[in-house]
Biotite code that builds the C-alpha atoms (Angstrom):
import biotite.structure as struc

atoms = struc.array([
    struc.Atom([-11.245, -15.845, -30.341], chain_id="A", res_id=1, res_name="UNK", atom_name="CA", element="C"),
    struc.Atom([-9.785, -12.447, -29.790], chain_id="A", res_id=2, res_name="UNK", atom_name="CA", element="C"),
    struc.Atom([-7.853, -10.226, -32.121], chain_id="A", res_id=3, res_name="UNK", atom_name="CA", element="C"),
    struc.Atom([-4.553, -12.075, -31.540], chain_id="A", res_id=4, res_name="UNK", atom_name="CA", element="C"),
    struc.Atom([-3.992, -15.647, -32.607], chain_id="A", res_id=5, res_name="UNK", atom_name="CA", element="C"),
    struc.Atom([-0.858, -16.131, -30.443], chain_id="A", res_id=6, res_name="UNK", atom_name="CA", element="C"),
    struc.Atom([1.746, -14.170, -28.521], chain_id="A", res_id=7, res_name="UNK", atom_name="CA", element="C"),
    struc.Atom([3.337, -12.092, -31.258], chain_id="A", res_id=8, res_name="UNK", atom_name="CA", element="C"),
    struc.Atom([4.839, -8.539, -31.350], chain_id="A", res_id=9, res_name="UNK", atom_name="CA", element="C"),
    struc.Atom([1.397, -6.918, -31.725], chain_id="A", res_id=10, res_name="UNK", atom_name="CA", element="C"),
    struc.Atom([0.284, -8.680, -28.515], chain_id="A", res_id=11, res_name="UNK", atom_name="CA", element="C"),
    struc.Atom([3.221, -7.474, -26.590], chain_id="A", res_id=12, res_name="UNK", atom_name="CA", element="C"),
    struc.Atom([2.784, -3.897, -27.884], chain_id="A", res_id=13, res_name="UNK", atom_name="CA", element="C"),
    struc.Atom([-0.874, -3.714, -26.814], chain_id="A", res_id=14, res_name="UNK", atom_name="CA", element="C"),
    struc.Atom([-1.416, -6.221, -23.914], chain_id="A", res_id=15, res_name="UNK", atom_name="CA", element="C"),
    struc.Atom([2.160, -6.213, -22.583], chain_id="A", res_id=16, res_name="UNK", atom_name="CA", element="C"),
    struc.Atom([2.240, -2.359, -22.192], chain_id="A", res_id=17, res_name="UNK", atom_name="CA", element="C"),
    struc.Atom([-1.101, -2.482, -20.464], chain_id="A", res_id=18, res_name="UNK", atom_name="CA", element="C"),
    struc.Atom([0.133, -5.055, -18.052], chain_id="A", res_id=19, res_name="UNK", atom_name="CA", element="C"),
    struc.Atom([3.364, -3.073, -17.343], chain_id="A", res_id=20, res_name="UNK", atom_name="CA", element="C"),
    struc.Atom([1.243, 0.117, -16.708], chain_id="A", res_id=21, res_name="UNK", atom_name="CA", element="C"),
    struc.Atom([-1.126, -1.845, -14.360], chain_id="A", res_id=22, res_name="UNK", atom_name="CA", element="C"),
    struc.Atom([1.866, -3.192, -12.369], chain_id="A", res_id=23, res_name="UNK", atom_name="CA", element="C"),
    struc.Atom([3.458, 0.277, -12.238], chain_id="A", res_id=24, res_name="UNK", atom_name="CA", element="C"),
    struc.Atom([0.167, 1.548, -10.782], chain_id="A", res_id=25, res_name="UNK", atom_name="CA", element="C"),
    struc.Atom([0.496, -1.093, -8.112], chain_id="A", res_id=26, res_name="UNK", atom_name="CA", element="C"),
    struc.Atom([3.667, 0.682, -6.891], chain_id="A", res_id=27, res_name="UNK", atom_name="CA", element="C"),
    struc.Atom([1.751, 3.752, -5.656], chain_id="A", res_id=28, res_name="UNK", atom_name="CA", element="C"),
    struc.Atom([-2.100, 3.489, -5.680], chain_id="A", res_id=29, res_name="UNK", atom_name="CA", element="C"),
    struc.Atom([-2.628, 0.834, -2.979], chain_id="A", res_id=30, res_name="UNK", atom_name="CA", element="C"),
    struc.Atom([-0.652, 2.980, -0.518], chain_id="A", res_id=31, res_name="UNK", atom_name="CA", element="C"),
    struc.Atom([-1.404, 6.563, -1.346], chain_id="A", res_id=32, res_name="UNK", atom_name="CA", element="C"),
    struc.Atom([-4.770, 6.934, 0.480], chain_id="A", res_id=33, res_name="UNK", atom_name="CA", element="C"),
    struc.Atom([-3.526, 5.150, 3.623], chain_id="A", res_id=34, res_name="UNK", atom_name="CA", element="C"),
    struc.Atom([-0.384, 7.238, 3.762], chain_id="A", res_id=35, res_name="UNK", atom_name="CA", element="C"),
    struc.Atom([-2.387, 10.485, 3.318], chain_id="A", res_id=36, res_name="UNK", atom_name="CA", element="C"),
    struc.Atom([-4.731, 9.393, 6.142], chain_id="A", res_id=37, res_name="UNK", atom_name="CA", element="C"),
    struc.Atom([-1.757, 8.554, 8.361], chain_id="A", res_id=38, res_name="UNK", atom_name="CA", element="C"),
    struc.Atom([-0.215, 11.998, 7.663], chain_id="A", res_id=39, res_name="UNK", atom_name="CA", element="C"),
    struc.Atom([-3.550, 13.607, 8.608], chain_id="A", res_id=40, res_name="UNK", atom_name="CA", element="C"),
    struc.Atom([-3.756, 11.593, 11.862], chain_id="A", res_id=41, res_name="UNK", atom_name="CA", element="C"),
    struc.Atom([-0.106, 12.521, 12.611], chain_id="A", res_id=42, res_name="UNK", atom_name="CA", element="C"),
    struc.Atom([-0.971, 16.211, 12.213], chain_id="A", res_id=43, res_name="UNK", atom_name="CA", element="C"),
    struc.Atom([-3.983, 15.905, 14.424], chain_id="A", res_id=44, res_name="UNK", atom_name="CA", element="C"),
    struc.Atom([-1.945, 14.173, 17.112], chain_id="A", res_id=45, res_name="UNK", atom_name="CA", element="C"),
    struc.Atom([0.696, 16.943, 16.826], chain_id="A", res_id=46, res_name="UNK", atom_name="CA", element="C"),
    struc.Atom([-2.010, 19.565, 17.282], chain_id="A", res_id=47, res_name="UNK", atom_name="CA", element="C"),
    struc.Atom([-3.368, 17.691, 20.355], chain_id="A", res_id=48, res_name="UNK", atom_name="CA", element="C"),
    struc.Atom([0.141, 17.664, 21.917], chain_id="A", res_id=49, res_name="UNK", atom_name="CA", element="C"),
    struc.Atom([0.513, 21.457, 21.180], chain_id="A", res_id=50, res_name="UNK", atom_name="CA", element="C"),
    struc.Atom([3.205, 20.664, 18.665], chain_id="A", res_id=51, res_name="UNK", atom_name="CA", element="C"),
    struc.Atom([5.588, 19.225, 21.222], chain_id="A", res_id=52, res_name="UNK", atom_name="CA", element="C"),
    struc.Atom([7.390, 15.819, 21.138], chain_id="A", res_id=53, res_name="UNK", atom_name="CA", element="C"),
    struc.Atom([6.106, 14.891, 24.625], chain_id="A", res_id=54, res_name="UNK", atom_name="CA", element="C"),
    struc.Atom([3.746, 11.994, 24.283], chain_id="A", res_id=55, res_name="UNK", atom_name="CA", element="C"),
    struc.Atom([2.318, 12.617, 27.742], chain_id="A", res_id=56, res_name="UNK", atom_name="CA", element="C"),
    struc.Atom([0.946, 16.024, 26.867], chain_id="A", res_id=57, res_name="UNK", atom_name="CA", element="C"),
    struc.Atom([-2.633, 16.094, 25.498], chain_id="A", res_id=58, res_name="UNK", atom_name="CA", element="C"),
    struc.Atom([-5.571, 18.498, 25.240], chain_id="A", res_id=59, res_name="UNK", atom_name="CA", element="C"),
    struc.Atom([-8.166, 15.723, 25.516], chain_id="A", res_id=60, res_name="UNK", atom_name="CA", element="C"),
    struc.Atom([-10.067, 15.551, 28.811], chain_id="A", res_id=61, res_name="UNK", atom_name="CA", element="C"),
    struc.Atom([-12.203, 12.493, 28.125], chain_id="A", res_id=62, res_name="UNK", atom_name="CA", element="C"),
    struc.Atom([-10.573, 9.075, 27.898], chain_id="A", res_id=63, res_name="UNK", atom_name="CA", element="C"),
    struc.Atom([-12.714, 7.880, 24.970], chain_id="A", res_id=64, res_name="UNK", atom_name="CA", element="C"),
    struc.Atom([-11.701, 11.005, 22.857], chain_id="A", res_id=65, res_name="UNK", atom_name="CA", element="C"),
    struc.Atom([-7.996, 10.359, 23.684], chain_id="A", res_id=66, res_name="UNK", atom_name="CA", element="C"),
    struc.Atom([-8.280, 6.637, 22.722], chain_id="A", res_id=67, res_name="UNK", atom_name="CA", element="C"),
    struc.Atom([-10.139, 7.533, 19.421], chain_id="A", res_id=68, res_name="UNK", atom_name="CA", element="C"),
    struc.Atom([-7.341, 9.858, 18.448], chain_id="A", res_id=69, res_name="UNK", atom_name="CA", element="C"),
    struc.Atom([-4.350, 7.692, 19.515], chain_id="A", res_id=70, res_name="UNK", atom_name="CA", element="C"),
    struc.Atom([-5.611, 4.132, 18.718], chain_id="A", res_id=71, res_name="UNK", atom_name="CA", element="C"),
    struc.Atom([-5.823, 4.123, 14.922], chain_id="A", res_id=72, res_name="UNK", atom_name="CA", element="C"),
    struc.Atom([-7.626, 1.804, 12.625], chain_id="A", res_id=73, res_name="UNK", atom_name="CA", element="C"),
    struc.Atom([-7.131, -1.939, 12.395], chain_id="A", res_id=74, res_name="UNK", atom_name="CA", element="C"),
    struc.Atom([-4.786, -3.356, 9.826], chain_id="A", res_id=75, res_name="UNK", atom_name="CA", element="C"),
    struc.Atom([-6.843, -5.211, 7.212], chain_id="A", res_id=76, res_name="UNK", atom_name="CA", element="C"),
    struc.Atom([-4.657, -8.193, 6.365], chain_id="A", res_id=77, res_name="UNK", atom_name="CA", element="C"),
    struc.Atom([-6.909, -9.893, 3.793], chain_id="A", res_id=78, res_name="UNK", atom_name="CA", element="C"),
    struc.Atom([-6.841, -6.851, 1.503], chain_id="A", res_id=79, res_name="UNK", atom_name="CA", element="C"),
    struc.Atom([-3.117, -6.620, 1.513], chain_id="A", res_id=80, res_name="UNK", atom_name="CA", element="C"),
    struc.Atom([-2.836, -10.411, 1.016], chain_id="A", res_id=81, res_name="UNK", atom_name="CA", element="C"),
    struc.Atom([-5.161, -10.204, -2.005], chain_id="A", res_id=82, res_name="UNK", atom_name="CA", element="C"),
    struc.Atom([-3.003, -7.461, -3.512], chain_id="A", res_id=83, res_name="UNK", atom_name="CA", element="C"),
    struc.Atom([0.158, -9.604, -3.067], chain_id="A", res_id=84, res_name="UNK", atom_name="CA", element="C"),
    struc.Atom([-1.435, -12.582, -4.600], chain_id="A", res_id=85, res_name="UNK", atom_name="CA", element="C"),
    struc.Atom([-2.703, -10.731, -7.608], chain_id="A", res_id=86, res_name="UNK", atom_name="CA", element="C"),
    struc.Atom([0.751, -9.218, -8.118], chain_id="A", res_id=87, res_name="UNK", atom_name="CA", element="C"),
    struc.Atom([2.417, -12.634, -7.886], chain_id="A", res_id=88, res_name="UNK", atom_name="CA", element="C"),
    struc.Atom([-0.191, -14.217, -10.254], chain_id="A", res_id=89, res_name="UNK", atom_name="CA", element="C"),
    struc.Atom([0.243, -11.609, -12.933], chain_id="A", res_id=90, res_name="UNK", atom_name="CA", element="C"),
    struc.Atom([3.993, -11.725, -12.716], chain_id="A", res_id=91, res_name="UNK", atom_name="CA", element="C"),
    struc.Atom([4.184, -15.532, -12.930], chain_id="A", res_id=92, res_name="UNK", atom_name="CA", element="C"),
    struc.Atom([1.622, -15.802, -15.660], chain_id="A", res_id=93, res_name="UNK", atom_name="CA", element="C"),
    struc.Atom([3.298, -13.251, -18.002], chain_id="A", res_id=94, res_name="UNK", atom_name="CA", element="C"),
    struc.Atom([6.906, -12.975, -16.965], chain_id="A", res_id=95, res_name="UNK", atom_name="CA", element="C"),
    struc.Atom([8.074, -15.640, -19.434], chain_id="A", res_id=96, res_name="UNK", atom_name="CA", element="C"),
    struc.Atom([7.242, -13.193, -22.244], chain_id="A", res_id=97, res_name="UNK", atom_name="CA", element="C"),
    struc.Atom([7.898, -10.007, -20.289], chain_id="A", res_id=98, res_name="UNK", atom_name="CA", element="C"),
    struc.Atom([10.922, -10.608, -17.962], chain_id="A", res_id=99, res_name="UNK", atom_name="CA", element="C"),
    struc.Atom([10.951, -6.975, -16.783], chain_id="A", res_id=100, res_name="UNK", atom_name="CA", element="C"),
    struc.Atom([7.936, -8.022, -14.563], chain_id="A", res_id=101, res_name="UNK", atom_name="CA", element="C"),
    struc.Atom([10.358, -9.720, -12.245], chain_id="A", res_id=102, res_name="UNK", atom_name="CA", element="C"),
    struc.Atom([12.173, -6.400, -11.469], chain_id="A", res_id=103, res_name="UNK", atom_name="CA", element="C"),
    struc.Atom([8.890, -4.562, -11.225], chain_id="A", res_id=104, res_name="UNK", atom_name="CA", element="C"),
    struc.Atom([7.524, -7.255, -8.871], chain_id="A", res_id=105, res_name="UNK", atom_name="CA", element="C"),
    struc.Atom([10.546, -6.789, -6.634], chain_id="A", res_id=106, res_name="UNK", atom_name="CA", element="C"),
    struc.Atom([10.043, -3.039, -6.506], chain_id="A", res_id=107, res_name="UNK", atom_name="CA", element="C"),
    struc.Atom([6.420, -3.555, -5.699], chain_id="A", res_id=108, res_name="UNK", atom_name="CA", element="C"),
    struc.Atom([7.130, -5.877, -2.806], chain_id="A", res_id=109, res_name="UNK", atom_name="CA", element="C"),
    struc.Atom([9.992, -3.708, -1.545], chain_id="A", res_id=110, res_name="UNK", atom_name="CA", element="C"),
    struc.Atom([7.761, -0.603, -1.344], chain_id="A", res_id=111, res_name="UNK", atom_name="CA", element="C"),
    struc.Atom([4.852, -2.591, 0.080], chain_id="A", res_id=112, res_name="UNK", atom_name="CA", element="C"),
    struc.Atom([7.064, -4.038, 2.793], chain_id="A", res_id=113, res_name="UNK", atom_name="CA", element="C"),
    struc.Atom([8.460, -0.656, 3.952], chain_id="A", res_id=114, res_name="UNK", atom_name="CA", element="C"),
    struc.Atom([5.184, 1.099, 3.770], chain_id="A", res_id=115, res_name="UNK", atom_name="CA", element="C"),
    struc.Atom([3.351, -1.613, 5.691], chain_id="A", res_id=116, res_name="UNK", atom_name="CA", element="C"),
    struc.Atom([6.125, -1.763, 8.261], chain_id="A", res_id=117, res_name="UNK", atom_name="CA", element="C"),
    struc.Atom([6.112, 1.976, 8.998], chain_id="A", res_id=118, res_name="UNK", atom_name="CA", element="C"),
    struc.Atom([2.240, 2.030, 9.004], chain_id="A", res_id=119, res_name="UNK", atom_name="CA", element="C"),
    struc.Atom([1.986, -0.985, 11.350], chain_id="A", res_id=120, res_name="UNK", atom_name="CA", element="C"),
    struc.Atom([4.353, 0.619, 13.917], chain_id="A", res_id=121, res_name="UNK", atom_name="CA", element="C"),
    struc.Atom([3.046, 4.160, 13.702], chain_id="A", res_id=122, res_name="UNK", atom_name="CA", element="C"),
    struc.Atom([-0.552, 4.260, 12.355], chain_id="A", res_id=123, res_name="UNK", atom_name="CA", element="C"),
    struc.Atom([-2.558, 1.007, 12.818], chain_id="A", res_id=124, res_name="UNK", atom_name="CA", element="C"),
    struc.Atom([-4.001, -0.237, 16.098], chain_id="A", res_id=125, res_name="UNK", atom_name="CA", element="C"),
    struc.Atom([-1.737, -2.360, 18.234], chain_id="A", res_id=126, res_name="UNK", atom_name="CA", element="C"),
    struc.Atom([-3.004, -5.837, 19.026], chain_id="A", res_id=127, res_name="UNK", atom_name="CA", element="C"),
    struc.Atom([-3.706, -6.725, 22.640], chain_id="A", res_id=128, res_name="UNK", atom_name="CA", element="C"),
])
């Protein structure tokens, strides 16, 4: 009941480009705020160590302040899982008409993997 009766060239020009732009946004926007926060935390840790590479040096006197600075937040797995599922669903639903979504999906997962890997090892809280 919409403006398009079927998948034709007008549909691909309007809806297909919107899908591609939405998937392109998935390359950067889910990661940008977490990466900025991790860079800020890295700078605060460097300042605490007096800009040295020695991990044993700190300006903190109280243990709770030290743990607050060096522990980091927890990795929220269900949010990342929902982003992955939505990307896969959109790709599988529309890739028969827009095959470039396969390549875009690969790029999204490649960047997500490396960003998550670096952040899990350097930013997020380690599990006991």
